[in-house]
BAFI-341147 format. One record per residue: x, y, z of N, C-alpha, C in turn; residue in one letter. Coordinates in steps of 0.2 Angstrom, whole numbers, plus 5000, padded with zeros to 4 digits. Example, Ala and Ser with C-alpha at 12.3 -4.5 7.8 and 13.67 -1.06 7.14 Angstrom:
<nodes>
<<5066,4972,5039>,<5062,4978,5039>,<5066,4984,5039>,'a'>
<<5064,4989,5035>,<5068,4995,5036>,<5064,5000,5039>,'s'>
</nodes>
This chain:
<nodes>
<<4641,5183,5484>,<4645,5178,5486>,<4652,5180,5487>,'x'>
<<4655,5177,5491>,<4662,5178,5492>,<4667,5176,5486>,'x'>
<<4671,5180,5485>,<4676,5179,5479>,<4680,5172,5480>,'x'>
<<4681,5171,5486>,<4685,5164,5487>,<4681,5158,5486>,'x'>
<<4674,5159,5488>,<4670,5153,5487>,<4669,5152,5479>,'x'>
<<4668,5158,5475>,<4667,5157,5468>,<4673,5154,5465>,'x'>
<<4679,5156,5467>,<4685,5153,5465>,<4686,5146,5466>,'x'>
<<4684,5144,5473>,<4684,5137,5475>,<4680,5133,5471>,'x'>
<<4674,5135,5469>,<4669,5131,5465>,<4672,5130,5458>,'x'>
<<4675,5135,5455>,<4677,5135,5449>,<4683,5130,5448>,'x'>
<<4687,5130,5453>,<4693,5126,5454>,<4691,5119,5454>,'x'>
<<4686,5118,5458>,<4683,5111,5459>,<4681,5108,5453>,'x'>
<<4677,5112,5449>,<4675,5110,5442>,<4681,5108,5438>,'x'>
<<4686,5113,5438>,<4691,5111,5433>,<4695,5105,5435>,'x'>
<<4696,5104,5442>,<4700,5098,5444>,<4696,5092,5442>,'x'>
<<4689,5092,5443>,<4685,5087,5441>,<4686,5085,5434>,'x'>
<<4686,5090,5429>,<4687,5089,5422>,<4694,5086,5421>,'x'>
<<4699,5089,5424>,<4706,5086,5423>,<4706,5079,5425>,'x'>
<<4703,5077,5431>,<4703,5070,5433>,<4699,5066,5427>,'x'>
<<4693,5068,5425>,<4690,5064,5420>,<4694,5063,5414>,'x'>
<<4697,5069,5411>,<4702,5068,5405>,<4708,5064,5407>,'x'>
<<4710,5064,5412>,<4716,5059,5414>,<4714,5052,5413>,'x'>
<<4708,5050,5416>,<4705,5044,5415>,<4704,5042,5408>,'x'>
<<4701,5046,5404>,<4700,5045,5397>,<4706,5044,5394>,'x'>
<<4711,5048,5395>,<4718,5047,5392>,<4721,5040,5393>,'x'>
<<4720,5038,5399>,<4723,5031,5401>,<4719,5026,5397>,'x'>
<<4713,5027,5397>,<4709,5022,5393>,<4710,5022,5386>,'x'>
<<4711,5028,5383>,<4713,5028,5376>,<4720,5025,5374>,'x'>
<<4725,5026,5379>,<4731,5024,5378>,<4731,5016,5379>,'x'>
<<4727,5013,5383>,<4727,5006,5383>,<4724,5003,5377>,'x'>
<<4719,5006,5374>,<4716,5004,5368>,<4721,5005,5362>,'x'>
<<4725,5010,5362>,<4730,5011,5357>,<4735,5005,5358>,'x'>
<<4737,5004,5364>,<4742,4999,5365>,<4740,4992,5363>,'x'>
<<4734,4991,5364>,<4731,4984,5362>,<4730,4983,5355>,'x'>
<<4728,4989,5351>,<4726,4988,5344>,<4731,4989,5340>,'x'>
<<4736,4994,5341>,<4741,4996,5336>,<4745,4990,5334>,'x'>
<<4748,4985,5338>,<4752,4980,5336>,<4748,4975,5331>,'x'>
<<4741,4974,5333>,<4737,4970,5329>,<4736,4973,5322>,'x'>
<<4735,4980,5322>,<4734,4983,5315>,<4740,4983,5311>,'x'>
<<4746,4984,5314>,<4752,4984,5310>,<4754,4977,5308>,'x'>
<<4753,4972,5311>,<4754,4965,5309>,<4749,4962,5304>,'x'>
<<4743,4966,5304>,<4738,4963,5299>,<4733,4958,5303>,'x'>
<<4734,4957,5309>,<4729,4953,5313>,<4722,4956,5313>,'x'>
<<4722,4962,5312>,<4715,4966,5311>,<4715,4968,5304>,'x'>
<<4710,4966,5300>,<4709,4968,5293>,<4705,4974,5293>,'x'>
<<4708,4979,5290>,<4704,4986,5289>,<4702,4987,5282>,'x'>
<<4704,4983,5277>,<4702,4984,5270>,<4695,4985,5269>,'x'>
<<4691,4982,5272>,<4684,4983,5271>,<4681,4989,5273>,'x'>
<<4685,4993,5277>,<4682,5000,5280>,<4682,5005,5275>,'x'>
<<4685,5004,5269>,<4685,5009,5264>,<4688,5016,5266>,'x'>
<<4693,5016,5270>,<4696,5022,5272>,<4701,5024,5267>,'x'>
<<4701,5030,5264>,<4706,5033,5260>,<4711,5037,5264>,'x'>
<<4717,5034,5263>,<4723,5037,5267>,<4725,5044,5264>,'x'>
<<4723,5046,5258>,<4725,5052,5255>,<4732,5052,5252>,'x'>
<<4736,5047,5253>,<4742,5047,5250>,<4744,5042,5245>,'x'>
<<4739,5039,5243>,<4739,5034,5237>,<4742,5027,5239>,'x'>
<<4743,5026,5246>,<4745,5019,5248>,<4740,5014,5247>,'x'>
<<4734,5015,5247>,<4729,5010,5245>,<4730,5007,5238>,'x'>
<<4731,5012,5234>,<4732,5010,5227>,<4738,5005,5226>,'x'>
<<4744,5007,5230>,<4750,5003,5229>,<4748,4996,5232>,'x'>
<<4744,4995,5237>,<4743,4989,5240>,<4739,4984,5236>,'x'>
<<4735,4987,5231>,<4731,4983,5227>,<4735,4981,5221>,'x'>
<<4741,4983,5220>,<4745,4981,5214>,<4749,4974,5216>,'x'>
</nodes>
């Protein structure tokens, strides 16, 4: 197979992956932008998730 054809096929795969990752990034940014204000203000309660922050903040919140 011609080296140019092999190169073109590989570049096509990579550009497809870059496009997919760009779409995923936009989706994740939109989710972050929608959720973060609600998490920070407490409109979404995460206490029941049992997440250990590893810094001892959860113990301070219980006092």
